C-alpha positions in Angstrom: -11.0 -4.0 72.2 -7.3 -4.5 70.6 -7.2 -0.8 69.5 -8.2 -0.2 73.2 -5.2 -2.4 74.7 -3.0 -1.2 72.5 -3.7 2.6 72.6 -3.4 1.5 77.1 -0.1 -0.7 76.7 1.8 2.7 74.4 0.1 5.2 77.4 2.5 2.9 80.5 5.1 2.3 78.1 5.2 6.1 77.8 4.8 6.5 81.6 7.8 4.2 81.9 9.9 5.8 79.6 9.1 9.7 81.0 9.6 8.1 84.6 13.2 6.9 83.9 16.0 9.5 85.5 19.7 9.7 85.3 21.3 11.9 88.0 25.2 12.4 88.7 27.0 14.4 91.4 29.5 14.7 94.3 29.0 14.2 97.6 30.9 14.1 100.7 30.5 13.9 104.7 31.3 12.2 108.3 32.2 8.9 108.9 32.4 7.2 112.0 35.0 4.3 111.9 35.4 1.4 114.3 37.3 -1.6 114.9 37.0 -4.6 116.3 39.8 -7.3 116.3 39.6 -10.9 117.7 42.0 -13.8 118.6 42.8 -16.9 121.1 39.1 -16.8 122.4 39.3 -12.8 123.2 38.0 -9.7 121.4 39.2 -6.4 121.6 37.6 -3.4 120.7 38.8 0.2 119.7 37.7 3.6 120.2 35.8 4.9 117.2 37.6 7.2 114.9 36.0 10.5 113.3 37.2 10.5 109.6 35.6 12.0 106.5 34.7 10.8 103.2 34.5 12.5 99.3 33.8 11.4 95.8 30.7 10.8 93.2 27.7 9.0 92.7 25.1 8.4 89.9 22.0 7.0 90.2 19.3 6.2 87.4 15.6 5.8 88.3 13.6 3.4 86.7 10.0 4.6 88.1 8.8 7.0 90.6 9.7 4.2 93.0 12.8 2.6 92.2 16.3 3.1 91.9 20.0 2.2 91.4 22.8 3.9 92.6 26.7 3.8 92.5 29.9 6.0 93.7 33.3 5.9 94.1 34.4 7.8 97.5 37.8 8.1 99.2 37.5 7.5 103.1 40.3 7.3 105.5 38.8 4.8 108.1 40.2 2.7 111.3 40.4 2.8 114.7 42.1 4.0 118.0 43.7 2.2 121.3 45.1 3.5 124.4 46.8 0.7 126.8 48.3 1.6 130.6 51.3 0.4 130.7 53.6 -1.0 134.1 56.6 -2.8 134.3 60.4 -2.7 135.8 63.3 -1.5 134.0 66.5 -2.0 136.3 65.0 -2.1 139.1 63.3 1.2 138.0 59.5 1.3 138.0 58.1 2.6 134.7 54.5 3.6 134.2 52.7 5.5 131.5 50.5 5.0 128.3 50.5 4.1 124.4 47.9 5.0 122.1 47.6 3.4 118.9 46.0 4.9 115.8 45.5 2.7 112.7 45.1 4.4 109.9 44.0 2.8 106.7 43.1 4.4 103.3 40.3 3.2 101.4 38.6 3.7 97.7 35.0 2.4 98.4 32.8 2.3 95.8 28.9 1.2 97.1 26.3 0.2 95.1 22.7 0.6 96.3 18.9 -0.4 95.2 16.9 2.3 96.9 12.9 2.6 97.2 11.8 5.9 97.2 8.7 6.1 100.1 8.1 9.6 98.6 9.2 11.9 96.2 11.7 12.8 98.5 12.6 10.5 100.9 14.4 7.2 100.1 15.6 3.8 101.8 18.3 1.4 100.3 20.3 -1.8 100.8 23.3 -2.2 98.9 27.3 -3.3 99.2 30.2 -1.3 99.8 33.3 -2.7 98.2 36.6 -1.1 100.0 39.4 -1.4 98.5 42.5 -0.8 100.5 45.6 1.2 99.4 47.1 2.2 102.5 47.5 1.0 105.8 49.8 2.2 108.6 49.7 2.3 112.5 51.2 5.4 114.5 52.1 4.3 118.0 52.7 7.2 120.9 53.9 5.8 124.3 54.1 8.2 127.3 56.4 6.8 130.0 57.8 8.6 133.6 59.3 7.0 136.7 62.1 7.9 139.5 65.4 6.6 138.8 68.3 7.6 141.4 65.6 9.3 143.3 65.2 12.0 140.2 61.4 11.6 138.4 61.8 11.4 134.7 59.6 11.0 131.5 59.4 10.5 127.7 57.6 10.3 124.9 58.2 8.5 121.8 55.8 8.5 118.6 56.8 5.8 115.3 54.7 5.1 112.2 54.7 1.2 110.9 53.5 0.3 107.5 51.1 -2.6 107.9 50.1 -2.9 104.4 51.6 -6.0 103.3 49.7 -7.8 106.4 46.1 -6.6 105.4 43.4 -8.2 102.8 42.5 -5.3 99.8 38.9 -5.8 100.0 36.8 -4.6 102.8 33.3 -5.8 102.3 30.2 -4.2 104.3 26.7 -4.7 103.7 24.9 -1.3 104.4 21.2 0.5 104.7 20.0 3.9 105.0 17.9 6.7 104.0 18.0 9.8 102.0 16.4 12.7 101.5 16.2 14.9 98.6 15.1 18.7 98.3 13.3 20.2 95.3 16.5 22.2 93.7 18.8 18.9 93.9 20.4 18.9 97.4 20.5 15.7 99.4 21.3 14.4 103.0 21.8 10.5 103.7 23.2 8.5 106.2 24.3 4.8 106.7 25.5 2.0 108.3 27.9 -0.3 106.9 28.5 -3.4 108.6 32.1 -4.9 108.0 31.7 -8.5 107.2 35.3 -8.9 106.0 39.0 -10.1 107.7 41.0 -7.5 106.8 44.1 -9.2 108.4 46.1 -11.7 106.4 46.5 -15.2 107.6 50.6 -15.7 108.7 52.1 -17.8 110.8 49.0 -19.7 111.7 47.3 -16.8 113.2 43.5 -17.2 113.4 42.9 -13.8 114.5 40.3 -11.4 112.7 40.1 -7.7 112.0 36.8 -6.1 110.9 35.4 -2.6 110.4 32.3 -1.6 110.4 31.2 2.3 110.2 29.1 5.1 109.8 28.5 7.3 107.3 26.2 11.2 107.6 26.8 13.2 104.8 25.2 15.7 102.0 25.6 16.1 98.2 24.2 17.6 94.9 22.5 15.9 92.3 23.1 17.1 88.2 20.9 15.6 85.5 16.9 15.2 84.9 15.0 12.9 82.2 
């Protein structure tokens, strides 16, 4: 009986070891970034910003069902705003629009736990640790009016570096799915929920700025048992 149990244990151990896999490779894709600000009892939603991400991944499978995955990605996230402006300057009525483009360069380190429903389809949850390495706001104003009976228009643009006003970490829990083909090519999609306040609290301000984003991409896995 003991010999039978020992043989069974060795067989199970052998199956477990053989099932372990380490794979790695590049990945890249499309990202839809969304900023949301709040302050003084109000909430401000930005227009979504289309951008990209690119980097590398590594996956370790414990067995046929469970795996962990780590990645290092670069992604410029952010958001856009457009406001109508109207004011009177020295008796001249001026109207127009003001557009703001928030550009936040980030290095992202997502770490996830994955469950393989089938050999090819996996679902995962994890945490995306984002590090903000640059932060700029490009503002473009287009104005028009009538002065001394003559119409006029003007357009100005300026870029402000706001990195010193931003917190460095952007933590975003995420959930997603991945499908891998037999040749190693894979497709994945995720929703990352921004929970960190990206704006530093300065001069008693209590406002918040949070970033959530959707990622849809493709990659290739090298390696095996």
